[in-house]
N, C-alpha and C positions, 0 to 999 in steps of 0.2 A: 504494500500500500504506500502510495506517495502522497504526501501532504505538502502544499505550497504555503510557505509562511513569508510574510513581509512586514516591515515596520512602517510607521507613518511616513517616514522620509525616504525610504528605499523602495526599489521595485521588488525583486524577489531575492531572498537569501537562498542558501543551499537548501534544496528540498529535504524534507525529513522522510526517510524511509524507515518504516516500522515493521516490515514483514520479517526481518531477521533478528529483531530484538526479543525481549522477554515475552512469554506467553501473554502477559497483560501489560500494556503500556498505557499510561495516563498522561494526557497533555492537559495542563492547567493554566489558568490565568490568561488565556488567549481570547481575542475577539473571533467569533466564528461566523462566517457567512455560509449558510447551508444551501442556498439556491431554492429553498422551499418556503422559508419564512419571509415575512415582509420586512424584517429588520434583523440586524446582526445580534448575536448573543454576546454580551460583554462578560468578561471574567469567567469564561466558560471552562467546563471540564469535558474532555473527550476521552472515553474509555475504549481502547482497542484491544481485542482479544484474538490471538492467533491470526492477526492481519485483517480483522474485520471490525468495523465500528459497532460497538455494542450499545453505547449510550452517549447522549450529549445533553448537558444541562449546566447548572450553575452550582457553586460550592454549597449552597444551602439545600440543594435537591439531590445531590449525588454523593455517595460515599466512595472514597478511594479505596480499592481493594488492598488488603494486606499483601506485601511482597511485590507489588507492581513497580515497574520502572516508571518514574515520574519525570516528565520533561516540563520545565517551567518556561512558558512562552509569553511572559508578561510583555506588553507593548507590541505584540505581534498579531497579525491577522491570519487565520487559516481559512482557506476556501477550496472548493473543488477545483481540480485542474481544468483548464480550458482545452477545448478541442478545436484544432484548425482543420477544416475539411478540404482546403485547397491551398497548397503551398508549393513553392519551387525551391528545392533544397540542393545545396552543394555547388552552385554555379557562379558564385560571386567571390571577388577578392576586393576588399575595400569598396570603392565605388564602381569598379569594373564588373562586367557580367559577361560570361561566355563559356563555351564548352571547354576551353583550355584550362579553366579553373576547377573543373569537375573532378573530384577525387574522394577517396575514403575520408581523408582528413577534413576537407571542406564540408562534407556531409556530416561528419561528427561535430564539427564546430557549429553548424547550423542547428543540429539537434540539441546541443548544449544551450545555444542562444534561445531557442524556443522555450526550453525548460526554465531558463533564467527568468523569462517574462511570464511564467505561469502556464504555459501551454504544455500539457503532459502527453498529448497525442497529436500527431500531424500526418495528414495524407499529402504525399507529394504527387502532383499530377503533371509533371513537366517532362513527360517522355523520358523516364529515368533510364540511366545507363548502368552497366555492371557495378560501378562503385556503390550505388545505392543498395543493390542486392547483397554485396559483400558486407556493407555496414549493417543492414537488417539482420543478416545471419549472425554476425558478431554480437549484435545487440541481444538477439534472442538467446544466444549462448552465454549471456552475462559478461561478455568481455569488454563492452563499452556501455556508457550510459547515455544520458540525454533524453529528450522527449522520445516516446515510442514512435517510430516512423512506419508508415504504410505506403505502398506505392501502387499505382495503376500500371506499373512497369513501362513498357515501350510506348504505349499510346498509339494514336492513329492520326494520320494526316493524308494529304493527297500529294502525288508526285508534282513537284513544282509549287506546292502550296506553302502555307506557313510551316516553317521548319521542315520543308520538303527535302532539304539536304541532310537532315538528321539521320545518321546511319542506324540509330536505334529506334526509329519510329516505323510502325507498320504503315505501308503505303499501298493499300489494295487498289487494283484497277478494275476488278469485277466483283460482283456480289459473292461469287464463289470464293475468291481469294480472301475477301473480308471475313467470311464464315470460318475459314481455316485459321486465319490470324486471330480471331476472337477466341477460338479454342486453344490456341497456343498460350 
C-alpha cells in the first residue's frame, strides 16, 4: 500500500509504503483527504493491517492497537494516489523532447516524477518502445520504483500520418492487417 503525504508548503514527500512493515501500522496526527467525505479529517488516525486500511477516525474515536508500529505525520496530509490515464513517458530531456531521449533511465525518472507529485499510477499512450516494457518488467519484479506504469504498447497510426515514421507504431493498411496488429 502506498500513501502520499505532503506538508502545507511542499508538494509530495517520499511516499510511505506500509505493505512490508509490521502487521499493524498506525498513522496518526495527519490530515486525511479520503475522496468520499466532503471535508478533510484533521488529526486523524489511520489503522492499516496487513497492507489494508482497517479504520480511519480521530484520536477520540479510535484506539491504537497494542504493539502497532506508529508513524507520526503531524503537519502532513494523506490522500489517495492520483491516476493519470494518458501520459507520455521517457521522451524528454530538460526542455527537449524526442525519441533520442527515450531510455530505461528517462522512463524511470518520469515514473519517479509522477510519484513525487502524487500520481501513483500512469498509463503511457505514446506508442511506447522497448525501454518502457523493460522498465515495466523491472518494476513488476520490484527492482525499480516510481509510479506504476501501464502502456498501450506500440499504438496505431497510418503510414505517413502523425508519427508515421515511428518504427514502433502499428501502421495497418487494410482492415485485415489492423485485426492482426490488434491481436499482437
